[in-house]
C-alpha positions in Angstrom: 26.4 -49.1 -25.1 25.9 -46.1 -27.4 22.3 -47.0 -27.9 21.7 -47.0 -24.1 23.4 -43.6 -23.8 21.2 -42.3 -26.6 18.0 -43.5 -24.9 19.3 -42.0 -21.6 19.7 -38.6 -23.3 16.4 -39.0 -25.0 14.8 -39.4 -21.5 16.6 -36.4 -20.1 15.7 -34.2 -23.0 12.1 -35.4 -22.9 11.9 -34.7 -19.1 13.4 -31.2 -19.5 11.0 -30.5 -22.3 8.0 -31.5 -20.1 9.4 -29.3 -17.3 9.7 -26.4 -19.7 6.2 -26.9 -21.1 4.9 -27.0 -17.5 6.7 -23.8 -16.6 5.4 -22.1 -19.8 1.8 -23.1 -19.1 2.2 -21.9 -15.5 3.6 -18.6 -16.6 0.8 -18.1 -19.1 -1.8 -18.9 -16.5 -0.2 -16.4 -14.1 0.0 -13.8 -16.8 -3.6 -14.2 -17.9 -4.9 -14.2 -14.3 -2.8 -11.1 -13.5 -4.1 -9.3 -16.6 -7.7 -10.1 -15.6 -7.1 -8.9 -12.0 -5.5 -5.6 -13.2 -8.6 -4.9 -15.4 -10.8 -5.6 -12.4 -9.0 -3.3 -9.9 -8.3 -0.5 -12.4 -10.3 2.6 -11.6 -9.2 5.8 -13.5 -9.3 9.2 -11.8 -11.4 12.1 -13.1 -8.2 13.9 -13.9 -5.2 13.0 -16.1 -2.5 14.9 -14.2 -2.1 16.6 -10.8 -2.4 20.4 -10.6 1.1 20.3 -9.0 2.6 18.8 -12.2 2.8 20.3 -15.7 2.5 16.9 -17.3 1.8 13.3 -16.1 4.6 11.4 -14.5 6.2 8.7 -16.7 7.2 5.4 -15.0 8.3 4.2 -18.4 11.0 6.9 -18.3 11.8 5.9 -14.7 10.7 9.2 -13.1 10.1 9.5 -9.4 6.4 9.1 -8.5 4.1 9.2 -5.5 1.3 6.9 -4.3 -1.6 7.5 -1.9 -2.5 4.4 0.0 -5.9 4.5 1.7 -7.3 1.8 4.0 -11.1 2.4 3.9 -13.6 1.3 6.5 -16.8 1.1 4.4 -19.9 1.5 6.5 -23.5 0.8 5.7 -25.3 3.9 4.6 -22.3 6.0 3.8 -19.0 5.9 1.8 -16.9 5.2 4.9 -13.7 6.9 6.1 -10.1 6.4 5.2 -8.7 5.4 8.6 -5.3 4.5 7.1 -3.6 7.2 5.1 -0.1 6.4 3.8 1.9 8.4 1.2 4.8 6.7 -0.6 7.3 8.5 -2.8 9.5 6.3 -5.0 12.8 7.4 -6.5 14.7 4.9 -8.8 17.8 7.1 -9.0 18.4 7.0 -5.2 16.9 3.5 -5.2 14.7 4.4 -2.2 11.1 4.8 -1.1 9.8 7.2 1.6 6.8 6.2 3.6 4.7 8.7 5.6 1.6 7.9 7.7 -0.7 10.8 8.1 -2.7 10.8 11.4 -6.3 10.3 10.5 -7.4 13.1 12.9 -5.2 15.7 11.3 -7.0 19.0 11.1 -6.6 20.4 7.6 -8.6 22.1 4.8 -10.9 19.6 2.9 -10.3 20.7 -0.7 -13.6 21.2 -2.4 -15.6 21.8 0.7 -14.3 25.2 1.8 -13.7 24.3 5.5 -11.3 22.3 7.6 -12.0 19.0 9.3 -10.3 15.7 10.1 -8.4 14.6 7.0 -10.0 11.1 7.0 -13.4 12.7 6.5 -12.3 13.8 3.0 -13.1 10.4 1.7 -16.6 10.4 3.2 -17.3 13.8 1.6 -15.8 13.2 -1.9 -14.3 9.8 -2.2 -10.8 9.1 -3.6 -10.6 12.3 -5.6 -11.3 14.6 -2.6 -8.9 12.6 -0.5 -6.0 12.9 -2.9 -6.5 16.6 -3.5 -6.6 17.2 0.3 -3.4 15.2 0.8 -1.8 17.1 -2.1 -2.5 20.4 -0.4 -1.4 19.3 3.0 2.0 17.9 1.8 2.4 20.3 -1.2 3.3 17.4 -3.5 1.5 15.8 -6.5 -0.2 12.5 -5.9 0.3 10.4 -9.1 -1.3 7.1 -8.2 -3.8 5.9 -5.7 -4.4 2.5 -4.1 -7.6 2.0 -2.1 -7.9 -1.1 0.1 -11.2 -2.3 1.8 -10.0 -2.7 5.4 -12.8 -5.1 6.4 -11.8 -7.5 3.6 -8.0 -6.9 3.5 -7.7 -9.9 5.9 -8.4 -12.0 2.8 -5.2 -10.6 1.2 -3.2 -11.5 4.3 -4.6 -15.0 4.3 -3.9 -15.3 0.6 -0.2 -14.7 1.0 -0.1 -17.3 3.8 -0.2 -15.0 6.7 2.5 -12.5 7.7 5.4 -12.3 10.3 6.3 -9.0 12.0 8.5 -7.8 14.8 5.9 -6.5 17.3 7.2 -3.6 19.4 4.4 -3.7 22.0 2.6 -6.5 23.9 -1.1 -5.9 24.2 -4.5 -7.7 24.1 -7.4 -6.7 21.8 -10.6 -8.4 20.8 -9.7 -11.6 22.6 -6.3 -11.9 21.0 -2.9 -11.5 22.7 0.0 -10.0 20.7 3.3 -10.6 22.4 6.3 -8.4 22.0 8.9 -9.7 19.5 8.4 -11.8 16.3 4.9 -12.9 15.8 2.9 -14.5 13.0 -0.6 -13.2 12.1 -3.5 -14.5 10.2 -5.8 -12.1 8.3 -8.2 -11.7 11.1 -5.4 -11.2 13.6 -3.7 -8.7 11.3 -6.9 -6.6 11.1 -7.3 -6.6 14.9 -3.6 -5.8 15.3 -3.7 -2.6 13.1 -7.0 -1.4 14.5 -6.0 -1.4 18.2 -5.6 2.2 19.3 -6.5 2.9 22.9 -4.1 0.4 24.6 -1.2 1.9 22.8 0.6 4.6 24.9 1.4 6.4 21.6 -2.2 6.4 20.5 -2.7 6.9 16.8 1.0 7.2 16.2 1.6 3.7 17.5 -1.3 2.5 15.3 0.3 4.1 12.3 3.6 2.3 13.0 1.7 -1.0 13.2 -0.1 -0.3 10.0 3.3 0.2 8.2 4.7 -3.0 9.7 1.7 -4.9 8.3 1.9 -3.2 4.8 5.7 -4.0 4.6 5.1 -7.6 5.7 2.3 -8.1 3.0 4.6 -6.8 0.3 7.4 -9.1 1.5 5.3 -12.2 1.7 3.6 -11.3 -1.6 7.0 -11.5 -3.4 7.9 -14.9 -1.9 7.9 -18.2 -3.9 5.1 -19.7 -1.8 2.9 -16.7 -2.7 3.7 -17.1 -6.3 2.5 -20.7 -6.2 -0.7 -19.5 -4.5 -1.2 -16.8 -7.1 -4.9 -17.5 -7.8 -6.0 -16.9 -4.2 -3.9 -13.7 -4.0 -5.2 -12.3 -7.3 -8.8 -13.2 -6.2 -8.3 -11.4 -2.9 -6.7 -8.3 -4.6 -9.4 -8.2 -7.2 -12.2 -8.0 -4.7 -10.6 -5.6 -2.2 -8.2 -3.2 -4.1 -8.8 -0.3 -6.5 -6.0 1.7 -8.2 -5.7 4.2 -11.1 -2.6 2.4 -12.3 -3.2 0.6 -15.6 -1.5 -2.6 -16.8 1.4 -1.0 -18.6 2.2 1.2 -15.6 2.2 -1.7 -13.2 4.5 -3.6 -15.5 6.9 -0.6 -15.8 7.0 -0.2 -12.0 7.7 -3.9 -11.6 10.5 -3.7 -14.2 12.1 -0.4 -13.3 11.6 0.3 -9.6 12.4 -3.0 -7.9 15.5 -1.7 -6.0 13.7 1.5 -5.0 10.7 -0.3 -3.5 13.0 -2.7 -1.6 14.4 0.1 0.5 11.8 2.0 2.6 12.6 5.0 4.8 9.9 6.0 7.2 8.9 9.6 8.0 6.9 10.6 11.0 4.7 13.4 12.4 5.9 13.7 16.0 5.8 17.3 17.0 2.1 18.1 16.6 -0.4 18.7 19.4 -3.9 17.6 20.2 -6.7 20.2 20.4 -10.4 19.9 21.2 -12.8 22.1 19.2 -16.5 22.0 19.6 -16.1 18.8 21.6 -14.1 17.0 18.9 -10.4 16.1 19.2 -8.1 17.0 16.4 -4.4 16.5 15.7 -2.7 19.8 14.8 0.5 19.3 12.8 3.6 21.4 13.9 4.2 23.9 11.1 8.0 23.6 11.1 7.8 19.8 11.1 5.2 19.8 8.3 7.4 22.1 6.2 10.4 19.8 6.7 8.4 16.8 5.6 7.0 18.7 2.6 10.6 19.6 1.5 11.9 16.1 2.0 9.1 14.6 -0.1 9.5 17.2 -2.8 13.3 16.6 -3.0 12.7 12.9 -3.2 10.3 13.5 -6.1 12.9 15.6 -7.8 10.6 18.6 -7.8 
């Protein structure tokens, strides 16, 4: 009887040991693939610190930081334009993130060019560096990190996480697809069509911005799920081809370790009081000065500036 029990425990221990080894191998594989992907997407900026900071932000010390997220439509023969412009400020003390979409037609000074134009043209003129400097001046905050996503290929990222589910506020048709009001599931191709639709939305570019934010949040949510973890190779491959950031490996690990609660709570800010104006036959969005100042103050407070 004792011998049988011993053999039984041997079998259990051996099984647990094999499971542990399997988990360990899986973890090492994920870690190695993640490390390779971070090296691939890492693209340092020409500067080490924003002119609006005295020294670089430290995510290791859990300081509040900001991120400029650009969705870039790359076009043959030019650098493309940043048709999605989102700023995030992350504060671990208040355990919150603020998300602001900037209308791509916003009329503002293009830093480094000496004239004003649509803010999404900054990327075409001077790439990520000119975009972040222009956004910094508009919002009067430092931009610490940048994330650039190729919009034509971001559908690969959506497909890699197994598609996304969102709560759609508006029923519409676009490019042969129908998007019903309420909870809907989207593939990568459908998600790209969903965020690009503009003219059928009664709120125009503002409605488009809201849909962009819904998709971004859904991707983050799905990317953190167990199913996505098991499909990590496809996700890392899609990210490696379509995303560039100035965050290095250590900074990404520090953010993952120290800012989980903050990133999980997202408060949205909006430009709502501005007006449209046509100049030389081109339509621009003119931000309301009081609203812009209020947004600047809110973001600066959230960054503890």
